[in-house]
C-alpha positions in Angstrom: 155.8 78.4 182.1 156.5 82.1 182.4 155.5 83.9 185.5 153.9 87.3 184.9 153.8 90.3 187.2 150.9 90.2 189.6 149.3 93.3 188.2 149.3 91.9 184.7 147.9 88.6 185.9 145.1 90.4 187.8 144.3 92.6 184.7 144.1 89.6 182.4 142.1 87.5 184.8 139.6 90.4 185.2 139.4 90.7 181.4 138.6 87.0 181.1 135.9 87.4 183.8 137.5 84.6 185.8 137.4 84.7 189.6 139.5 82.0 191.3 137.7 80.1 194.0 134.2 81.2 193.0 132.1 78.0 192.9 130.0 77.1 189.9 126.4 76.3 190.8 124.5 73.2 189.7 122.6 73.8 186.5 118.9 73.0 186.9 117.7 70.2 184.6 115.9 71.4 181.5 113.8 69.3 179.2 115.5 71.0 176.3 118.9 69.9 177.5 118.3 66.2 177.6 120.4 65.7 174.5 124.0 66.6 173.8 123.1 69.7 171.8 126.5 71.2 172.1 128.7 68.2 171.1 128.5 68.9 167.4 129.4 72.5 168.0 132.5 71.4 169.9 133.3 69.0 167.0 133.1 71.8 164.5 135.2 74.1 166.6 137.9 71.4 166.9 137.9 70.9 163.2 138.3 74.6 162.7 141.2 74.6 165.1 143.1 72.3 162.7 141.8 73.3 159.3 141.3 77.0 159.4 144.1 79.6 159.4 144.1 82.0 162.3 146.4 84.1 164.5 146.0 85.7 167.9 147.1 86.1 171.5 146.0 83.7 174.2 146.0 84.1 178.0 146.1 80.9 180.0 145.8 80.4 183.8 146.0 77.2 185.7 145.3 76.9 189.4 147.5 74.1 190.7 148.6 72.7 194.1 150.3 75.9 195.1 148.5 78.8 193.5 148.1 80.1 189.9 150.4 79.9 186.9 149.8 82.1 183.9 151.2 82.5 180.4 150.6 84.8 177.4 150.9 83.0 174.1 151.0 84.2 170.5 149.5 81.5 168.3 149.4 81.0 164.5 147.7 78.1 162.8 148.6 77.4 159.2 146.4 74.7 157.6 148.5 71.8 156.5 151.5 72.9 158.7 150.1 73.1 162.2 149.9 75.4 165.2 152.9 77.5 166.2 153.0 78.7 169.8 155.1 81.8 170.7 155.7 82.2 174.4 156.0 85.8 175.6 158.3 87.3 176.6 160.8 84.4 176.3 160.5 84.5 172.5 160.4 80.7 172.3 158.4 79.4 169.3 157.3 75.7 169.1 155.1 73.8 166.8 152.5 71.8 168.7 149.5 69.6 168.3 146.4 71.8 169.1 144.7 68.8 170.6 147.2 68.5 173.5 147.7 70.6 176.6 150.6 72.3 174.8 148.1 73.5 172.2 145.6 74.6 174.9 143.3 71.8 173.9 142.1 74.0 171.1 141.3 71.0 168.8 140.6 67.8 170.8 140.7 64.7 168.8 137.6 62.7 167.9 138.6 60.1 170.4 138.7 62.7 173.2 135.3 64.0 172.1 133.9 60.5 172.3 135.3 60.2 175.8 133.7 63.5 176.7 130.3 62.3 175.4 130.5 59.2 177.6 131.4 61.1 180.8 129.4 64.3 180.5 126.3 66.0 179.0 127.2 68.8 176.5 124.5 71.4 175.9 124.2 74.7 174.1 122.9 77.3 176.4 122.8 80.5 174.5 125.0 83.2 173.0 127.7 85.4 174.4 130.8 87.4 173.4 134.5 86.7 173.8 137.5 88.8 172.7 135.0 91.1 170.9 133.5 88.2 168.8 130.0 86.7 168.8 130.1 83.2 170.4 127.8 80.3 171.1 128.0 79.2 174.8 128.3 75.5 175.6 128.1 74.0 179.0 129.6 70.6 179.9 127.6 69.1 182.8 128.2 66.2 185.2 125.6 63.6 186.0 124.5 65.7 189.0 124.0 68.8 186.9 127.1 70.6 188.2 129.2 72.5 185.7 132.4 70.8 184.6 133.4 73.1 181.8 132.2 76.0 179.7 133.2 76.9 176.1 132.7 80.0 174.1 132.7 78.9 170.4 133.2 81.3 167.6 130.1 81.9 165.5 132.2 82.8 162.5 133.5 79.2 162.2 136.8 79.7 164.1 138.3 77.8 167.0 137.1 77.9 170.6 137.5 81.4 171.8 137.5 80.7 175.5 137.5 77.6 177.8 137.0 77.2 181.6 137.3 74.0 183.6 135.8 73.5 187.1 136.6 70.9 189.8 134.0 68.9 191.7 133.6 71.8 194.3 132.9 74.3 191.6 136.2 76.1 191.6 137.9 77.2 188.4 141.0 75.1 187.8 141.9 76.2 184.3 141.0 79.1 182.1 142.2 80.0 178.6 141.0 82.6 176.2 141.9 84.5 173.1 142.5 88.2 173.9 142.5 88.9 170.1 141.9 86.7 167.1 142.2 87.1 163.3 140.7 84.5 161.1 141.9 83.8 157.6 139.2 83.9 154.9 137.2 80.7 155.0 138.1 79.9 151.5 141.7 79.3 152.5 140.9 76.5 154.8 142.7 73.3 154.0 140.1 70.6 154.4 142.6 67.9 153.6 144.2 68.4 157.0 143.4 65.5 159.3 140.8 66.6 161.8 141.4 63.8 164.3 144.9 64.8 165.5 147.1 63.6 168.3 148.0 60.0 169.1 145.5 57.2 169.5 145.4 53.8 171.2 146.4 51.8 168.1 149.8 51.0 169.5 148.5 49.8 172.8 148.2 46.1 171.8 151.7 46.0 170.6 153.0 47.7 173.7 151.2 45.2 175.9 152.6 42.4 173.8 156.1 43.8 174.2 155.7 43.5 178.0 154.7 47.0 179.0 152.0 47.0 181.6 149.6 49.9 182.1 145.9 50.4 183.1 143.3 51.2 180.5 141.6 53.6 182.9 142.5 55.7 185.9 140.3 57.1 188.7 138.2 60.2 187.8 136.7 58.6 184.6 140.1 59.0 183.0 140.3 56.7 179.9 143.3 55.7 177.9 143.1 57.6 174.7 146.7 57.6 173.5 149.6 55.2 173.6 152.9 55.8 171.8 156.4 54.3 172.0 159.0 56.9 171.3 162.2 56.2 169.4 164.2 57.5 172.4 162.9 54.6 174.6 160.0 55.9 176.6 156.3 55.1 176.4 153.8 57.9 176.4 150.3 57.2 177.8 147.5 59.8 177.6 144.4 59.6 179.9 141.5 61.9 179.7 137.9 62.3 180.8 137.3 64.4 177.7 138.2 67.7 179.4 141.5 67.2 181.3 144.6 65.2 180.3 146.9 63.2 182.5 150.1 62.4 180.6 152.2 59.5 181.8 155.7 58.8 180.6 157.4 55.5 181.4 161.1 54.9 180.8 163.5 52.2 181.9 165.9 53.3 184.6 166.3 54.3 188.2 165.9 57.7 189.9 168.6 60.0 191.3 166.8 62.1 193.9 169.8 64.3 194.4 169.5 65.7 190.8 165.8 66.6 191.2 166.5 70.2 192.2 163.3 72.2 192.7 161.3 69.0 193.5 160.2 68.0 196.9 159.7 64.4 198.2 156.5 63.2 199.7 155.7 59.8 201.4 152.6 58.2 200.0 151.5 54.8 201.4 155.1 53.6 202.1 156.7 54.9 198.9 158.2 58.2 197.9 157.1 60.4 195.0 158.7 63.7 194.0 156.6 66.7 193.1 157.2 70.1 191.6 154.9 73.1 191.8 153.9 74.1 188.3 150.9 74.4 186.1 151.5 70.9 184.9 151.4 69.4 188.5 154.5 67.4 187.8 155.2 64.1 189.7 158.0 61.6 189.3 158.9 58.3 191.0 160.6 55.0 190.4 159.0 51.5 190.4 160.0 48.1 189.1 163.0 49.3 187.2 161.1 52.1 185.5 160.8 55.8 186.1 157.2 57.3 185.9 156.7 60.9 185.1 153.2 62.5 185.2 152.2 65.9 183.9 148.5 66.9 184.2 146.2 69.8 183.6 143.5 68.1 185.7 142.2 69.1 189.2 144.8 68.3 191.9 142.6 65.6 193.6 142.2 63.9 190.3 145.9 63.9 189.7 146.6 62.5 193.1 144.2 59.7 192.6 145.7 58.9 189.2 149.2 58.8 190.6 148.2 56.5 193.4 146.6 54.1 190.9 149.9 53.7 188.9 152.6 51.1 189.9 154.6 51.9 193.0 157.3 50.1 195.1 158.9 51.1 198.4 162.0 53.3 197.8 165.4 51.7 197.9 168.0 52.8 200.5 170.1 54.5 197.9 169.1 56.4 194.7 170.9 55.7 191.5 171.0 57.9 188.4 168.2 58.8 186.2 168.8 57.9 182.6 166.9 60.9 181.0 165.7 64.1 182.6 162.0 64.8 183.0 162.4 68.1 181.1 162.9 66.2 177.9 159.5 64.7 178.3 157.8 68.0 179.1 158.1 69.5 175.6 155.0 67.6 174.3 152.9 68.8 177.2 154.3 72.3 177.6 156.8 73.7 175.1 157.2 77.0 177.0 158.0 75.3 180.3 
């Protein structure tokens, strides 16, 4: 994740209208908002994020455990080929799934939208503008009426123009928006492109049968929505409440703490975990002959509760070597890290 000059970060944050630490107020109940009037709009925007061609510049800011982390991204979606993300100024270009954190959650899968519908109320609340374009404003509300997320959805049938996430205390924890966007003509959309996207839980029974053990849910209403065994030997598990994603990688091996430069150790309930300050709130530890690596774009308290709910064992007196580095696992979550 590239670090930007403070002046540029401030200018972009002001452009997005985002004020870190400003609480979101509870939204008064409204008889017209008893139904999920915004869910279909989110579904249409997710489909557009996969099937319609577009190009633009995105600004993304995440407020993590130790402050904010920001990136400027050039994106280009080519129907049938996928989303390319160009990190600035590094020049790195990576093709990503737009339904993952690496794709800025621009096109969440139908599975994730179903999780969202179970956990929140999604309502259309009016119109607005984002990056100079007309948009339909959609709020995602918790059961108590507080704001969990807000979306600006392109009225011209494009992808989501802007997205903000809030923690339980009403503070913005993630904000992403297009600074500029060009849509290809609608007639060039490739409707044959699958709209679901991402992994699903179809592999979960086979993984459990092969001896892998993992929970189907984590604290914070995080549900298992993806399970995948990679050819390189690790298992990927994706948990989501429909808004945030906690990505868990499990691989056989033991951990070499001396090689974790830039990480710091913390004692948690008699065991040691290693953490690194980043937008992905990275955490790594060893337990039961396996190494667990967690990357997340969720609020910090949600990440801490999820990490605590996963398997842990007291640390051994000596660390051994780690078979594969955590950086190799990070590419799916954050290709510009």
